C-alpha positions in Angstrom: 4.4 0.8 25.1 3.3 4.1 26.3 2.4 6.4 23.6 3.5 4.2 20.9 1.7 4.4 17.4 1.2 1.0 15.3 1.2 1.2 11.8 0.3 -1.0 9.1 2.5 -0.3 6.1 1.1 -0.4 2.8 2.5 -3.2 0.7 6.0 -3.3 1.3 7.0 0.0 3.1 8.0 -1.5 6.4 11.9 -1.1 5.6 11.1 2.6 4.7 9.1 3.7 7.5 11.2 2.0 10.1 14.5 3.7 9.0 12.6 7.4 8.5 13.2 9.9 11.2 10.4 12.1 9.9 6.9 10.8 8.8 4.2 12.7 7.0 0.7 12.3 8.6 -2.9 13.1 7.0 -6.1 12.5 8.6 -8.7 12.0 6.1 -9.5 15.1 4.2 -6.5 16.7 6.0 -3.4 18.5 5.0 -0.2 16.4 5.4 1.8 17.1 8.5 5.4 16.1 9.5 6.2 14.6 12.6 9.6 13.5 14.3 9.9 9.9 15.1 11.9 9.2 18.1 12.1 5.4 17.7 10.5 2.8 15.6 11.1 -1.2 14.9 9.4 -3.3 13.1 6.8 -6.0 15.0 5.0 -8.9 13.4 4.4 -7.1 10.3 3.6 -3.7 11.6 5.8 -0.7 12.5 5.4 0.5 16.2 7.0 4.1 16.8 7.1 6.9 19.4 6.6 10.1 17.8 7.8 13.5 19.3 5.0 15.2 21.1 2.7 12.2 21.4 4.1 10.5 24.3 1.0 9.3 26.2 -1.4 6.7 25.2 -4.0 9.6 25.1 -1.9 11.5 22.7 -1.2 8.7 20.8 -4.8 7.8 20.3 -5.6 11.0 18.6 -3.3 9.8 15.6 -5.6 6.9 15.1 -6.8 6.5 11.3 -4.0 8.9 9.8 -2.3 7.9 6.4 1.3 7.9 7.2 3.9 8.6 4.3 7.8 8.9 3.7 9.3 10.7 0.7 9.7 8.4 -2.2 13.4 9.4 -2.3 13.9 8.0 1.2 12.9 4.2 -0.2 15.4 2.1 -1.8 15.1 1.5 -5.6 13.1 -1.3 -6.6 15.5 -4.1 -7.6 15.2 -5.8 -11.3 11.7 -7.5 -11.4 10.3 -5.8 -8.1 8.1 -2.9 -7.9 6.4 -0.9 -4.9 2.8 -2.0 -4.6 2.1 2.0 -4.2 3.3 1.8 -8.2 0.5 -0.1 -9.0 -2.4 1.8 -8.0 -3.8 3.7 -11.3 -2.6 1.1 -13.7 -5.0 -0.8 -15.9 -5.2 -4.5 -15.6 -6.1 -7.1 -18.4 -6.5 -10.7 -18.7 -4.4 -12.9 -20.9 -7.2 -12.9 -23.3 -7.3 -9.1 -23.6 -10.4 -8.3 -21.4 -10.2 -5.3 -19.2 -10.5 -6.4 -15.3 -10.1 -2.4 -14.2 -7.7 -0.5 -12.6 -6.0 -0.9 -9.4 -7.5 1.1 -6.8 -5.2 -0.2 -3.9 -3.3 -3.4 -3.2 -4.2 -5.2 0.3 -1.7 -7.7 2.2 -3.9 -9.5 4.5 -1.5 -12.9 4.6 -0.3 -15.1 2.0 -0.1 -12.7 -0.9 -1.1 -9.5 -2.0 -4.5 -8.9 -3.6 -5.1 -5.9 -6.3 -8.4 -4.1 -5.4 -9.9 -3.6 -9.1 -12.8 -1.4 -10.2 -14.4 -0.6 -13.2 -13.8 -3.6 -15.3 -15.7 -5.6 -17.8 -18.6 -7.1 -16.1 -18.4 -5.1 -13.1 -21.8 -4.0 -13.2 -22.6 -2.4 -9.9 -20.2 -4.8 -8.0 -17.9 -2.9 -5.9 -15.0 -4.4 -8.0 -12.7 -7.3 -7.7 -9.9 -8.8 -6.1 -6.9 -10.3 -8.0 -3.9 -11.8 -6.5 -0.6 -10.2 -7.3 1.3 -13.4 -7.3 2.7 -15.7 -9.8 1.6 -17.8 -11.6 -1.4 -15.4 -11.9 0.6 -12.6 -12.6 2.2 -12.2 -16.1 3.5 -8.8 -16.6 3.6 -5.4 -15.0 4.6 -2.5 -17.6 5.0 0.8 -15.4 5.7 3.1 -18.4 2.7 1.5 -20.2 0.8 1.5 -17.3 -0.5 -1.7 -17.5 -0.7 -5.0 -15.9 -1.3 -8.6 -17.4 -2.8 -11.5 -15.7 -4.0 -15.0 -16.3 -7.4 -14.1 -14.3 -10.8 -13.6 -15.9 -13.8 -11.4 -15.5 -15.8 -14.5 -14.7 -13.4 -15.7 -11.8 
């Protein structure tokens, strides 16, 4: 595919990216810039797309490492019992026994189920943080209004 870009969507953003004709791209530390999508499709858990003005492999390569976003209003409303992974970032995570596990700094989807990347929890010390599966039966509750997630997971795990 000449001049196409490959995007690994954050969490569950595949459908939203494929449907949008305008993407917002940002280089690390840079400003957001809009780009017109001329064609996009899902491919093996990623999105491949052609962007206007980036029709050669060399031009497309200049976009490597950029963040890609679409307006929140462009995404379908989350169904009852579902959340967008992006909405979890910044929430406090506590164990069933009430111990702090940290705040969600990212949600990674590497395979079988998403993993919440946490930092700043009890027992972290100098560690970089911890990964907690975002899947039942570990997940007990998500309260977006209270900005809190309860899990069946302890700092010692």
